[in-house]
C-alpha positions in Angstrom: 45.2 -26.4 -122.0 46.4 -22.9 -122.7 47.4 -21.3 -126.0 51.2 -21.7 -126.7 51.4 -18.0 -127.7 49.1 -16.0 -125.3 48.0 -18.2 -122.5 44.3 -18.0 -123.3 42.2 -21.2 -123.3 43.2 -23.4 -126.2 40.5 -24.0 -128.8 42.7 -26.5 -130.8 45.2 -29.0 -129.4 47.6 -30.9 -131.5 49.8 -33.8 -130.4 52.8 -35.4 -132.1 55.3 -37.8 -130.6 53.9 -37.2 -127.1 54.2 -33.4 -127.3 50.9 -31.4 -127.0 50.5 -27.8 -128.2 47.4 -25.7 -127.8 46.3 -22.7 -129.7 43.5 -20.2 -129.2 41.3 -19.5 -132.3 43.1 -16.3 -133.2 46.6 -17.9 -133.2 45.3 -21.0 -134.9 44.0 -18.9 -137.8 47.3 -16.9 -138.0 49.4 -20.1 -138.1 47.0 -21.7 -140.6 47.3 -18.7 -142.9 51.1 -18.8 -142.6 51.2 -22.5 -143.4 48.8 -22.1 -146.4 51.3 -19.7 -148.0 54.2 -22.1 -147.6 55.7 -24.4 -150.2 55.4 -27.3 -147.8 51.6 -26.8 -147.8 51.5 -26.9 -151.6 53.5 -30.1 -151.6 51.1 -31.6 -149.1 48.1 -30.6 -151.3 49.8 -32.2 -154.3 50.5 -35.3 -152.3 46.9 -35.6 -151.2 45.6 -34.6 -154.6 43.3 -31.9 -153.2 41.0 -30.3 -155.7 39.4 -27.0 -154.7 36.8 -27.0 -157.4 
């Protein structure tokens, strides 16, 4: 599978409802950084009760 953004070989592949998306390591890190700064991510952390101690 290829990266959704650049066409390089995907290092990570995610599937939801039959749709598969691949990301190379660089784009995976970029997306993860964006998500970690979002309110939705904070809500998910609260829901999962994640403690970063």
